[in-house]
N, C-alpha and C positions, 0 to 999 in steps of 0.2 A: 333836471326837474321834469317829471313826467305829469304834465298838466291834465291830460285826459284821465289817466288812472287815478290821479289825486281827486279829481272831481267826482269820479264814480265811487271811490272809496268813502268820501265825506257823505255823499248822498245815501249810500248803503248804511253806514253807521247812524246817520240821522233817522233813518226810516225804521230801524229796529227798536228805537227807544220809545217809551210811553211817557206822557207828561208826569205821571206819578214816579217814574224812575228818577227824575231829576228834581222832585219836589214841587212840581207845578200842577195847578188845577186842570182837570181834563177839559173843562168847557164843553161846548156843544158844536155841532155842525163842522166836525173835522173832516175835510174832503180828501186828505192825503194820509197814508199810513205814517206812524211815528211822530216826530216833532216837526213843527213848522220851522222855516228858516228863521223867522224873526225870534223864535224861542231860543234856538241855538245861538244866534247872533247876540241876543241878550245875555245868555249865560257866558259866552266867550268874550264879551266886551268889544264887539266890533259892529259895524253897520251891516244892515241886511244886504245893501247893494254890494258891498265888498264880498260877503259870504256867497252871494249869487254869482259873482264873476268867477270866484275860485271854483265853485261847483261846476261852472260851465266851461272851465279850462281857459279862462281869460284873467287878465289882471297880473300884477307884479308877483314876484316870489314871496310868499309869506315869511315873515321874520320868525326867529325862535320863540319870541313872546306870543305872537299870534298862534302859532302851532301849539304852544303849551296850553293856551286858553281853549283851543279847539279840542285838544285831547281831554282836558278836564270836563268840558261841557258834553262831550260825547261818550263820557265814562269809558275811555279806552284802556285796555290792558297795557302792560309794559311793552309786550310784543307789538301790539297795534300802535302804540305811540311811536316806537322806533320806526315802524314801517311808515307811518305818516311823515315823519321827518325825512325818511329816505326818499319818499315820493317828491318831496319838496326840495331835495338836494340840500338839505341842512343837516349838520351833524347832530345826532341825538344827545340829550344831556348826559354828561359823564357821571361816573360814580362819585359819591360824596355830596350830591345835591338832595335837597329836601324832597321827599317823595309826595307828589301830589295826585298821582293816579289813584282812583278808587277801585279797589278790588271788587269783582262781581259778588263774591261772598259777603263782603261788608255791605254792599248795596242791598243785598237780599235781606240782611239782618235789619238794616235801616227800614226797609219796606215793612217789616213785621210790626214795627211801632206804629200801629194804625190809630191808637187812642192816646199816645203820648208824643209831645213835641221832641224831636231828636235832630241833631246835626253833626256832621263829621268835620273835624278840623285837622290841618296838617301841623307840623312842628312849629311853624311860625304864626299860627292862629288864623290861616286863611280858611274860610268856610268853603269846603269842598262839595258838600251834598247835604241836603235837608229834605225833610218830608213835609207834606202840605200843612200839617198841624204846626210845624215850626214856623212856616211862613205865615200862618194865621196869627201866631203869637208875636213874632218878631218883625213882621212886615214882609213885603214881597222882596226877597233877596235877589231875584233875578233882575229887578229893576236897579239894583246897586251895581255900579261899575266894579269889575273884578278887583281892581287895585284897592277898592274901598271895602270890599267884602272880607274884611279882616277884623276880628274882635279887638286887637291892640290898637288899630287905627281908629275904630269907632269909639274906643274908650278915652283916647287922648285927643283926637282930632275931630271926631264926629259931632254933629250939632243936634241930632235927634234921636239919641240912644234911648231905648226903651227900658235899659237897666236902671232901677232906682238905687242910687248909692250916694249917701251924703255923710259928711263928717267922718267918723272912724271907720265906717263900712267902705266909704269911697277910698280912703287911704289904704285899707287892707287889700282891696281889689286891685288897686293900682300897683302896689308892691308885688302882688302875686303875678300879674301879668308881665311886669318888667322882669321878675326872677325867671319866669318861663322863658322869655326871649334871651336872657343872659345864658341860660343853660343851652338853649338851641344854638346860640352863636358859637359856644364852645365845641359843640358837636359838628357844626357845618360852618367852619370859618370862611369857606370859599363860595358859599351859596350867594349868587348875585341878587336874587329876589330879597333874601333876608337882609342883605347889606343895604339895599335900597330902602327897605322899610324902616330899619333902625335909623338911617341917615335922615329920612323924612320926619320921623317922630322927634328926634333930637333937635332938628331945626325948627319944628313947628310947635313944640310943646315944652314950655319951661318945666312943667311938672315932670314930664318923662325925662328930660335932661338931668334934672336934679336926682331922680331915683336911679338913673342909669350910671351916673358917676358914683353913687354911694356903693354900688357893687354888693348890695345885700341880696341874699338868697332866702326867700321865704319857703317854707315846707309845703304848703297846701292852700288851696282856695277853700272858701266856705262851702258847706254842703247845702245851703239854702240861698236862693236868689230871689230878690224882689223885682218883679217886672211891672212895667207900667203899660197897660194896654189902653188905647185911646177910647174904647168903648166899655170895657169890663173893669177898668180901674187898676188898682195895685193888686198884684197877685204875688203871694209868697209860695214859691215852688221848690221842692227838693231837686237838687241837680246831682245826678250821678255821672262820674267820668269812667268810661270803659276804654281801656287801652287796646289798640290794634296791634298784636304781636308782630314784630318784624317790619312794620311800616312807619313807625314813629308817628302815629295818628291817634286821635281820641275821638270817641263818640260820646257827646253830651246828650243826656236824656233828662227831660224835666218831667216831674210827676207830682201829685198831690194826694193827701190822705183821703181815703174813701169817705164820702159824705160831707166833705169840706166844701166851702164856697168855691175854692180854687178847682176841686175836682168837677164841680158842676160847670165851672167856666170853661175848663178843657173839653168837657163833653159838648158844650155848645160850639166851641170852635171846631171840634170834630165834624159837626154837622154842617156848619156854614163856610168853613175853610176861610178863603180870602174875601168872601162876600162881607158886606158891611154888617157888623153886629150892633144891634140895638137893644139896650137894656130896658126892662120894663120900668114905668114910672112908679113912684112910691117907695 
């Protein structure tokens, strides 16, 4: 383990990112270039103190899970991720694992959606990246622990989902999510992260366990999603799924018809971002 070079590399990668690159609001009075330590720590699911010690060449050897979280938080390329693991003296993930690295070209595409909420998912429904408008719509994803930053986990075990789905719609959405994970398990039978997720869902949700044992495969999700925003109320948004060729990832983009109440709500979110939104009285 090369502690000195590991710390230098982490600081260099942190300082080259902007808040918008990882779906965070820029804020004001930023004294250092790039992301703050607390922002990277939140995205990677670790304490600021731990990240500080690693950057300063102190502390224990980071685990594979910690290194994977740092690689995702810092938007490292495959070569950079492998270099990170090498500096820490840990073997890089072997082939056959779910790809969670965000390609720079995909990040640039995500950045272009300045007036539409968009987020990137890997094959097991982990949220890898999002833009500020998605955070305004769905909540501050950086505040969610990485293990819970997963659409399947939120659907079956989460308590405060903003997705409005009742009755028949709830059942359809549940079947679609389980079908997606079934297909993913067939493609990646040895992926440890997927194995842990499915085991947790089966143990914690009777609804998931029942659907998992049925082994049904639904063909598609609905094209319209109903979202519940705490200030703007229920919004019906179109949801388009863009597949990232070769990475087994998808980009979800939410939109609304021009002139609709939902389009006006998205425009308001684009102005205010994560700030509190207050609807006018009357």
